[in-house]
Structure formats: structure tokens, C-alpha cells
N, CA, C and O atoms as CSV, one atom per row, in Angstrom:
chain,resi,resn,atom,element,x,y,z
A,1,UNK,N,N,0.840,-1.182,0.109
A,1,UNK,CA,C,0.364,0.180,0.182
A,1,UNK,C,C,0.659,1.315,-0.072
A,1,UNK,O,O,1.714,1.588,0.500
A,2,UNK,N,N,0.089,2.534,-0.913
A,2,UNK,CA,C,1.188,4.080,-0.769
A,2,UNK,C,C,0.976,4.703,0.010
A,2,UNK,O,O,0.223,5.578,-0.417
A,3,UNK,N,N,1.301,4.918,1.612
A,3,UNK,CA,C,1.180,5.678,1.902
A,3,UNK,C,C,2.221,6.643,3.175
A,3,UNK,O,O,3.319,6.388,3.668
A,4,UNK,N,N,1.146,7.942,3.391
A,4,UNK,CA,C,1.952,8.899,3.574
A,4,UNK,C,C,2.771,8.726,4.750
A,4,UNK,O,O,2.107,7.914,5.394
A,5,UNK,N,N,3.991,9.033,5.554
A,5,UNK,CA,C,4.207,8.730,6.297
A,5,UNK,C,C,5.068,10.122,6.898
A,5,UNK,O,O,5.595,10.732,5.967
A,6,UNK,N,N,5.277,10.643,8.034
A,6,UNK,CA,C,5.983,11.344,9.113
A,6,UNK,C,C,7.103,12.094,8.680
A,6,UNK,O,O,7.004,13.302,8.463
A,7,UNK,N,N,8.436,11.306,8.500
A,7,UNK,CA,C,9.227,11.889,7.196
A,7,UNK,C,C,8.648,11.945,5.822
A,7,UNK,O,O,8.413,13.020,5.270
A,8,UNK,N,N,8.492,11.156,5.448
A,8,UNK,CA,C,7.392,11.555,3.717
A,8,UNK,C,C,6.798,13.939,3.956
A,8,UNK,O,O,6.950,14.723,3.019
A,9,UNK,N,N,6.459,14.197,4.785
A,9,UNK,CA,C,5.489,15.203,5.264
A,9,UNK,C,C,6.549,16.269,6.241
A,9,UNK,O,O,6.424,17.478,6.438
A,10,UNK,N,N,7.450,15.462,6.671
A,10,UNK,CA,C,8.624,17.023,7.127
A,10,UNK,C,C,9.112,16.985,5.782
A,10,UNK,O,O,8.718,18.001,5.211
A,11,UNK,N,N,9.914,16.138,4.893
A,11,UNK,CA,C,10.381,16.136,4.076
A,11,UNK,C,C,10.564,17.663,3.113
A,11,UNK,O,O,11.459,18.415,2.727
A,12,UNK,N,N,8.767,17.488,3.029
A,12,UNK,CA,C,8.300,18.387,1.653
A,12,UNK,C,C,7.801,19.316,2.304
A,12,UNK,O,O,6.982,19.927,1.617
A,13,UNK,N,N,7.944,19.831,3.621
A,13,UNK,CA,C,8.055,21.201,4.746
A,13,UNK,C,C,9.183,21.888,4.478
A,13,UNK,O,O,9.307,23.040,4.064
A,14,UNK,N,N,10.014,21.058,4.759
A,14,UNK,CA,C,11.660,21.325,4.863
A,14,UNK,C,C,11.930,22.615,3.267
A,14,UNK,O,O,12.476,23.714,3.176
A,15,UNK,N,N,11.041,21.493,2.033
A,15,UNK,CA,C,11.527,21.628,1.266
A,15,UNK,C,C,10.414,23.242,0.482
A,15,UNK,O,O,10.826,23.918,-0.461
A,16,UNK,N,N,9.484,23.407,0.972
A,16,UNK,CA,C,8.821,24.741,1.159
A,16,UNK,C,C,9.633,25.937,1.479
A,16,UNK,O,O,9.868,27.025,0.954
A,17,UNK,N,N,10.056,25.125,2.834
A,17,UNK,CA,C,11.073,26.756,3.650
A,17,UNK,C,C,12.546,26.876,3.016
A,17,UNK,O,O,13.236,27.883,3.174
A,18,UNK,N,N,12.973,25.710,2.257
A,18,UNK,CA,C,14.418,26.019,1.944
A,18,UNK,C,C,14.339,26.737,0.534
A,18,UNK,O,O,15.334,27.334,0.122
A,19,UNK,N,N,13.034,26.685,-0.303
A,19,UNK,CA,C,12.809,27.100,-1.797
A,19,UNK,C,C,11.510,28.848,-1.444
A,19,UNK,O,O,10.759,29.497,-2.172
A,20,UNK,N,N,11.800,28.907,-0.368
A,20,UNK,CA,C,11.277,30.238,0.051
A,20,UNK,C,C,9.401,29.899,0.044
A,20,UNK,O,O,8.726,30.651,0.747
A,21,UNK,N,N,8.895,29.127,-0.507
A,21,UNK,CA,C,7.249,29.276,-0.788
A,21,UNK,C,C,6.637,28.783,-0.294
A,21,UNK,O,O,6.708,27.572,-0.088
A,22,UNK,N,N,5.576,29.716,0.190
A,22,UNK,CA,C,4.665,29.302,1.085
A,22,UNK,C,C,3.006,28.098,0.543
A,22,UNK,O,O,2.080,28.130,-0.268
A,23,UNK,N,N,3.398,27.438,1.351
A,23,UNK,CA,C,1.567,25.809,1.106
A,23,UNK,C,C,0.957,27.062,0.700
A,23,UNK,O,O,0.498,26.949,-0.436
A,24,UNK,N,N,0.810,28.017,1.115
A,24,UNK,CA,C,-0.338,28.535,0.102
A,24,UNK,C,C,-0.881,28.523,-1.523
A,24,UNK,O,O,-1.681,27.992,-2.293
A,25,UNK,N,N,0.502,29.818,-1.381
A,25,UNK,CA,C,1.128,30.182,-2.410
A,25,UNK,C,C,0.977,29.154,-3.323
A,25,UNK,O,O,0.290,29.159,-4.344
A,26,UNK,N,N,2.047,27.799,-2.639
A,26,UNK,CA,C,2.342,26.804,-3.784
A,26,UNK,C,C,0.720,26.208,-4.562
A,26,UNK,O,O,0.547,26.315,-5.776
A,27,UNK,N,N,-0.391,25.573,-3.591
A,27,UNK,CA,C,-1.449,25.662,-3.288
A,27,UNK,C,C,-2.401,26.716,-4.174
A,27,UNK,O,O,-3.448,26.090,-4.338
A,28,UNK,N,N,-2.475,27.445,-4.536
A,28,UNK,CA,C,-2.859,28.579,-5.067
A,28,UNK,C,C,-2.475,28.575,-6.390
A,28,UNK,O,O,-3.301,28.601,-7.303
A,29,UNK,N,N,-1.102,28.541,-6.589
A,29,UNK,CA,C,-0.840,27.880,-7.820
A,29,UNK,C,C,-0.906,26.804,-9.210
A,29,UNK,O,O,-0.459,26.945,-10.348
A,30,UNK,N,N,-1.772,25.535,-8.473
A,30,UNK,CA,C,-1.704,24.868,-8.684
A,30,UNK,C,C,-2.914,24.870,-8.657
A,30,UNK,O,O,-3.250,23.766,-9.084
A,31,UNK,N,N,-4.022,25.606,-8.343
A,31,UNK,CA,C,-6.173,25.768,-8.934
A,31,UNK,C,C,-6.095,24.292,-7.484
A,31,UNK,O,O,-6.705,23.373,-8.030
A,32,UNK,N,N,-5.584,23.703,-5.849
A,32,UNK,CA,C,-5.797,23.344,-5.038
A,32,UNK,C,C,-6.085,24.031,-3.826
A,32,UNK,O,O,-5.245,24.834,-3.417
A,33,UNK,N,N,-7.577,23.772,-2.912
A,33,UNK,CA,C,-8.335,24.281,-1.909
A,33,UNK,C,C,-6.740,24.189,-0.653
A,33,UNK,O,O,-6.006,23.214,-0.493
A,34,UNK,N,N,-6.647,25.530,0.023
A,34,UNK,CA,C,-5.340,25.474,0.689
A,34,UNK,C,C,-5.489,24.984,1.913
A,34,UNK,O,O,-4.568,24.736,2.690
A,35,UNK,N,N,-6.539,24.849,2.094
A,35,UNK,CA,C,-6.948,24.259,3.231
A,35,UNK,C,C,-6.870,23.018,3.025
A,35,UNK,O,O,-6.773,22.587,4.174
A,36,UNK,N,N,-6.833,21.611,1.934
A,36,UNK,CA,C,-7.302,20.746,1.845
A,36,UNK,C,C,-5.382,20.316,1.833
A,36,UNK,O,O,-4.880,19.371,2.441
A,37,UNK,N,N,-4.477,21.547,0.774
A,37,UNK,CA,C,-3.098,21.388,1.045
A,37,UNK,C,C,-3.001,21.177,3.060
A,37,UNK,O,O,-2.437,20.375,3.805
A,38,UNK,N,N,-3.547,21.920,3.182
A,38,UNK,CA,C,-2.697,21.813,5.063
A,38,UNK,C,C,-3.141,20.377,5.227
A,38,UNK,O,O,-2.308,19.493,5.423
A,39,UNK,N,N,-4.776,20.062,5.130
A,39,UNK,CA,C,-5.024,19.063,5.816
A,39,UNK,C,C,-4.085,17.855,5.210
A,39,UNK,O,O,-3.660,17.127,6.107
A,40,UNK,N,N,-3.718,17.528,4.048
A,40,UNK,CA,C,-2.249,16.815,3.676
A,40,UNK,C,C,-1.286,16.994,4.659
A,40,UNK,O,O,-0.994,16.044,5.387
A,41,UNK,N,N,-0.573,18.433,4.829
A,41,UNK,CA,C,0.531,17.974,5.052
A,41,UNK,C,C,0.686,17.846,6.549
A,41,UNK,O,O,1.846,17.609,6.884
A,42,UNK,N,N,-0.544,17.980,7.937
A,42,UNK,CA,C,-0.819,17.825,9.049
A,42,UNK,C,C,-1.006,16.461,9.204
A,42,UNK,O,O,-0.672,15.985,10.289
A,43,UNK,N,N,-1.478,15.713,8.341
A,43,UNK,CA,C,-1.352,13.936,8.437
A,43,UNK,C,C,-3.298,13.895,8.513
A,43,UNK,O,O,-3.971,12.882,8.319
A,44,UNK,N,N,-3.905,15.447,8.882
A,44,UNK,CA,C,-5.680,14.728,8.898
A,44,UNK,C,C,-6.353,14.585,7.681
A,44,UNK,O,O,-7.566,14.384,7.749
A,45,UNK,N,N,-5.584,14.673,6.088
A,45,UNK,CA,C,-6.186,13.346,5.198
A,45,UNK,C,C,-5.108,12.646,4.817
A,45,UNK,O,O,-4.019,13.122,4.491
A,46,UNK,N,N,-5.424,11.474,4.859
A,46,UNK,CA,C,-3.542,10.596,4.139
A,46,UNK,C,C,-4.088,10.892,2.279
A,46,UNK,O,O,-3.110,10.769,1.541
A,47,UNK,N,N,-5.246,11.194,1.595
A,47,UNK,CA,C,-4.770,11.667,0.473
A,47,UNK,C,C,-4.942,9.863,-0.556
A,47,UNK,O,O,-4.197,9.303,-1.360
A,48,UNK,N,N,-6.627,9.418,0.184
A,48,UNK,CA,C,-6.502,8.603,-0.662
A,48,UNK,C,C,-7.596,8.944,-1.868
A,48,UNK,O,O,-6.997,8.371,-2.778
A,49,UNK,N,N,-8.485,9.346,-2.338
A,49,UNK,CA,C,-8.931,10.121,-3.562
A,49,UNK,C,C,-9.327,10.837,-3.684
A,49,UNK,O,O,-9.436,11.469,-2.633
A,50,UNK,N,N,-10.143,11.757,-5.317
A,50,UNK,CA,C,-9.771,12.953,-5.428
A,50,UNK,C,C,-8.843,13.914,-5.071
A,50,UNK,O,O,-7.699,13.689,-4.674
A,51,UNK,N,N,-9.347,14.951,-5.218
A,51,UNK,CA,C,-7.762,16.247,-5.105
A,51,UNK,C,C,-7.195,15.633,-4.152
A,51,UNK,O,O,-6.164,15.048,-4.484
A,52,UNK,N,N,-7.672,15.505,-2.450
A,52,UNK,CA,C,-6.382,14.512,-1.620
A,52,UNK,C,C,-5.526,14.044,-2.770
A,52,UNK,O,O,-4.560,14.613,-3.279
A,53,UNK,N,N,-6.172,12.703,-3.122
A,53,UNK,CA,C,-5.120,12.406,-3.573
A,53,UNK,C,C,-4.583,12.574,-4.935
A,53,UNK,O,O,-4.129,11.626,-5.575
A,54,UNK,N,N,-4.636,13.770,-5.372
A,54,UNK,CA,C,-4.473,14.784,-6.532
A,54,UNK,C,C,-3.291,15.621,-6.061
A,54,UNK,O,O,-2.355,15.961,-6.785
A,55,UNK,N,N,-3.427,15.903,-4.828
A,55,UNK,CA,C,-2.411,16.957,-4.183
A,55,UNK,C,C,-1.327,15.736,-3.385
A,55,UNK,O,O,-0.170,16.155,-3.353
A,56,UNK,N,N,-1.433,14.875,-2.996
A,56,UNK,CA,C,-0.700,13.931,-2.757
A,56,UNK,C,C,0.657,13.855,-4.108
A,56,UNK,O,O,1.836,14.209,-4.107
A,57,UNK,N,N,0.115,13.465,-4.743
A,57,UNK,CA,C,0.696,12.983,-6.279
A,57,UNK,C,C,1.405,13.877,-6.300
A,57,UNK,O,O,2.577,13.678,-5.979
A,58,UNK,N,N,1.010,15.094,-6.651
A,58,UNK,CA,C,2.053,16.513,-7.259
A,58,UNK,C,C,2.573,17.353,-5.952
A,58,UNK,O,O,2.839,18.541,-6.136
A,59,UNK,N,N,2.709,16.875,-4.826
A,59,UNK,CA,C,3.580,16.645,-3.492
A,59,UNK,C,C,4.153,15.997,-3.892
A,59,UNK,O,O,4.379,16.737,-4.848
A,60,UNK,N,N,4.710,15.158,-4.113
A,60,UNK,CA,C,5.867,13.400,-4.170
A,60,UNK,C,C,5.484,12.798,-3.455
A,60,UNK,O,O,6.454,12.248,-2.933
A,61,UNK,N,N,3.673,12.134,-2.527
A,61,UNK,CA,C,4.250,12.076,-1.015
A,61,UNK,C,C,4.214,10.867,-1.362
A,61,UNK,O,O,4.897,9.990,-0.833
A,62,UNK,N,N,3.081,10.618,-2.673
A,62,UNK,CA,C,2.628,9.459,-3.119
A,62,UNK,C,C,2.928,8.808,-4.934
A,62,UNK,O,O,3.095,9.574,-5.883
A,63,UNK,N,N,2.931,7.693,-5.017
A,63,UNK,CA,C,3.662,7.686,-6.369
A,63,UNK,C,C,2.758,7.618,-7.542
A,63,UNK,O,O,1.711,7.209,-7.041
A,64,UNK,N,N,2.517,7.806,-9.007
A,64,UNK,CA,C,0.998,6.939,-9.539
A,64,UNK,C,C,1.342,5.765,-9.448
A,64,UNK,O,O,2.313,5.097,-9.095
A,65,UNK,N,N,-0.533,5.547,-10.181
A,65,UNK,CA,C,-0.190,3.689,-10.485
A,65,UNK,C,C,0.550,3.170,-11.533
A,65,UNK,O,O,0.393,3.948,-12.474
A,66,UNK,N,N,1.132,2.437,-11.794
A,66,UNK,CA,C,0.914,2.272,-13.478
A,66,UNK,C,C,-0.314,1.907,-13.912
A,66,UNK,O,O,-1.155,1.294,-13.254
A,67,UNK,N,N,-0.422,2.335,-15.158
A,67,UNK,CA,C,-1.175,1.822,-15.920
A,67,UNK,C,C,-2.261,0.377,-16.481
A,67,UNK,O,O,-3.330,0.241,-17.075
A,68,UNK,N,N,-1.227,-0.487,-15.875
A,68,UNK,CA,C,-1.445,-1.654,-16.279
A,68,UNK,C,C,-2.810,-1.970,-14.555
A,68,UNK,O,O,-3.958,-2.400,-14.444
A,69,UNK,N,N,-2.017,-1.575,-13.832
A,69,UNK,CA,C,-2.799,-1.495,-12.242
A,69,UNK,C,C,-4.104,-1.431,-12.842
A,69,UNK,O,O,-4.934,-2.329,-12.986
A,70,UNK,N,N,-4.150,-0.075,-13.206
A,70,UNK,CA,C,-5.619,0.656,-13.285
A,70,UNK,C,C,-6.345,0.042,-14.439
A,70,UNK,O,O,-7.556,0.258,-14.489
A,71,UNK,N,N,-5.852,-0.615,-15.280
A,71,UNK,CA,C,-6.867,-0.963,-15.906
A,71,UNK,C,C,-8.169,-1.721,-16.289
A,71,UNK,O,O,-8.133,-2.952,-16.283
A,72,UNK,N,N,-9.202,-1.138,-16.587
A,72,UNK,CA,C,-10.232,-1.510,-16.493
A,72,UNK,C,C,-10.598,-1.401,-15.437
A,72,UNK,O,O,-11.137,-2.406,-14.974
A,73,UNK,N,N,-10.488,0.012,-14.404
A,73,UNK,CA,C,-11.507,0.623,-12.742
A,73,UNK,C,C,-12.015,1.570,-13.680
A,73,UNK,O,O,-13.227,1.718,-13.525
A,74,UNK,N,N,-11.438,2.403,-14.779
A,74,UNK,CA,C,-12.280,3.372,-14.935
A,74,UNK,C,C,-13.274,3.113,-16.084
A,74,UNK,O,O,-12.841,2.493,-17.055
A,75,UNK,N,N,-15.229,3.732,-16.082
A,75,UNK,CA,C,-15.844,3.224,-16.759
A,75,UNK,C,C,-15.598,2.942,-18.446
A,75,UNK,O,O,-14.931,3.799,-19.026
A,76,UNK,N,N,-15.969,2.092,-19.036
A,76,UNK,CA,C,-15.781,2.279,-20.567
A,76,UNK,C,C,-14.223,1.361,-20.785
A,76,UNK,O,O,-14.128,0.662,-21.794
A,77,UNK,N,N,-13.183,1.410,-19.905
A,77,UNK,CA,C,-11.977,1.010,-20.471
A,77,UNK,C,C,-11.737,-0.410,-20.206
A,77,UNK,O,O,-11.564,-0.804,-19.053
A,78,UNK,N,N,-11.711,-1.408,-21.478
A,78,UNK,CA,C,-10.929,-2.826,-20.523
A,78,UNK,C,C,-10.765,-3.059,-19.441
A,78,UNK,O,O,-10.370,-2.214,-18.637
A,79,UNK,N,N,-11.068,-4.461,-19.102
A,79,UNK,CA,C,-9.968,-4.938,-17.814
A,79,UNK,C,C,-8.636,-5.258,-18.299
A,79,UNK,O,O,-7.829,-5.325,-17.372
A,80,UNK,N,N,-8.084,-5.504,-19.579
A,80,UNK,CA,C,-6.982,-6.523,-20.035
A,80,UNK,C,C,-7.071,-5.627,-21.325
A,80,UNK,O,O,-7.698,-6.082,-22.282
A,81,UNK,N,N,-6.469,-4.343,-21.423
A,81,UNK,CA,C,-6.328,-4.265,-22.332
A,81,UNK,C,C,-4.999,-4.737,-23.612
A,81,UNK,O,O,-4.619,-4.168,-24.635
A,82,UNK,N,N,-4.730,-5.583,-23.172
A,82,UNK,CA,C,-2.754,-5.537,-24.040
A,82,UNK,C,C,-3.930,-7.265,-24.080
A,82,UNK,O,O,-3.107,-8.065,-24.524
A,83,UNK,N,N,-5.261,-8.087,-23.859
A,83,UNK,CA,C,-5.453,-9.234,-24.254
A,83,UNK,C,C,-7.197,-8.964,-24.861
A,83,UNK,O,O,-8.331,-9.322,-24.541
A,84,UNK,N,N,-6.879,-8.553,-25.367
A,84,UNK,CA,C,-8.650,-8.051,-26.120
A,84,UNK,C,C,-9.005,-9.710,-27.211
A,84,UNK,O,O,-8.183,-10.568,-27.534
A,85,UNK,N,N,-10.521,-9.652,-27.537
A,85,UNK,CA,C,-10.235,-10.741,-28.113
A,85,UNK,C,C,-9.809,-10.801,-29.815
A,85,UNK,O,O,-10.095,-10.036,-30.736
A,86,UNK,N,N,-9.010,-12.049,-29.773
A,86,UNK,CA,C,-8.463,-12.060,-30.635
A,86,UNK,C,C,-9.154,-12.736,-32.318
A,86,UNK,O,O,-9.689,-13.844,-32.345
A,87,UNK,N,N,-9.048,-12.050,-33.323
A,87,UNK,CA,C,-9.987,-12.321,-34.755
A,87,UNK,C,C,-9.878,-14.160,-35.092
A,87,UNK,O,O,-8.717,-14.566,-35.057
A,88,UNK,N,N,-10.802,-15.092,-35.358
A,88,UNK,CA,C,-9.571,-16.614,-35.508
A,88,UNK,C,C,-10.400,-16.870,-36.891
A,88,UNK,O,O,-10.112,-17.822,-37.617
């Protein structure tokens, strides 16, 4: 499982501090709600779905799933794209 831990959060906060960029400015520049970014960085949100997941990905707190792992999870996509029906 791809979970966020305290060390990762501390590293991201240090990077913001070192770069002289506020969390609020970063959130606005990336079209995220400031409060949601702070929720991720405080550990109140685990970034499981939706915008919080996008934020965690963008911050580098989570790594994206490979396309082959999520194939068939979205509507209209074949479950196994590489194994389509073969013509006989």
C-alpha cells in the first residue's frame, strides 16, 4: 500500500521552507484548496481519493499507479487492454 508517513511530510515542509515558497502560494498556483493542502501536510487527510489524492501525488508523497494496475477500473475501459479478443 502507498501510505504517507511523517518523514515524507517533514521533507516536503522543509523543501517549501528552503525554497521560500508558502504552502498557500503553492496551493493556489496549482489550483488546489489551501485548506486541503494543509490537511495533507498535517496528516489529517491521507490523500486517498479525489483532490486530496491529486495533491499527494503532486507533492511527491505518493507515487502514481502504473496504467496496467488501474486498467479496467475506469468506466468504458477494458479490464485487460493488452489481451483483447483475437480474431480467429
